[in-house]
C-alpha positions in Angstrom: 7.9 15.6 -6.2 4.3 14.5 -5.5 2.9 11.2 -4.3 2.6 8.3 -6.8 -1.2 8.0 -6.5 -4.4 10.0 -5.9 -6.6 8.9 -3.1 -10.2 8.3 -4.1 -11.6 7.1 -0.7 -10.6 5.4 2.5 -11.6 1.7 2.4 -10.7 0.8 6.0 -8.5 1.6 9.0 -6.7 -0.6 11.5 -4.3 -0.3 14.4 -1.2 0.6 12.3 -2.6 2.2 9.2 -5.2 2.6 6.6 -6.2 1.2 3.2 -7.3 3.5 0.4 -8.8 3.1 -3.1 -6.4 5.0 -5.3 -5.7 6.0 -8.9 -2.2 5.3 -10.1 -1.0 7.0 -13.3 -0.6 4.5 -16.1 -3.1 2.1 -14.6 -6.7 2.1 -15.9 -8.2 0.3 -12.9 -8.2 1.6 -9.4 -5.8 0.0 -7.0 -5.5 -0.3 -3.2 -2.8 1.5 -1.2 -2.1 0.3 2.3 -0.4 3.1 4.2 1.5 2.6 7.4 0.7 5.3 9.9 2.7 4.0 12.9 6.3 5.0 12.5 8.3 2.6 14.6 11.2 0.5 13.5 9.3 -2.7 14.3 6.2 -1.6 12.4 8.2 -0.5 9.4 10.2 -3.8 9.3 7.0 -5.9 9.5 5.5 -3.7 6.7 8.5 -4.3 4.4 8.4 -8.0 5.2 4.7 -8.1 4.2 5.6 -6.7 0.8 8.4 -9.1 0.3 6.1 -12.1 1.0 3.1 -10.7 -0.8 5.0 -9.8 -4.0 6.0 -13.5 -4.4 2.6 -14.9 -3.5 0.1 -15.6 -6.4 -3.4 -16.9 -5.7 -6.8 -16.0 -7.3 -8.2 -15.2 -3.8 -5.4 -12.9 -2.7 -4.7 -9.4 -4.0 -1.4 -9.1 -5.9 1.2 -6.7 -4.4 2.5 -4.4 -7.1 4.7 -1.9 -5.3 6.3 -0.5 -2.2 7.4 3.1 -1.6 7.3 6.1 0.7 4.9 9.0 0.5 6.1 12.6 0.6 5.1 12.8 4.2 7.4 9.8 5.1 4.8 7.1 5.4 5.5 3.8 3.7 2.8 2.3 1.4 2.1 -0.9 -0.5 0.1 -1.0 -3.7 -2.3 -4.0 -4.3 -4.9 -5.0 -6.8 -8.3 -3.8 -5.6 
């Protein structure tokens, strides 16, 4: 099975991962995928917690979190509005 999105371009990169502009099947507008590149238990736990908090948070100045998953290469990702 393939990954759930197609990368269009890299938007930015930080200490633990990268953010990409992506196309998601079933969504007309591009989305942002934040991909965790550091594979430690602590980093993964923080990443999962980020999704838990962001998926409940709604504000016009903050991107809405739409999904959490794991890519075919084992890296977790979060999907956000772009």
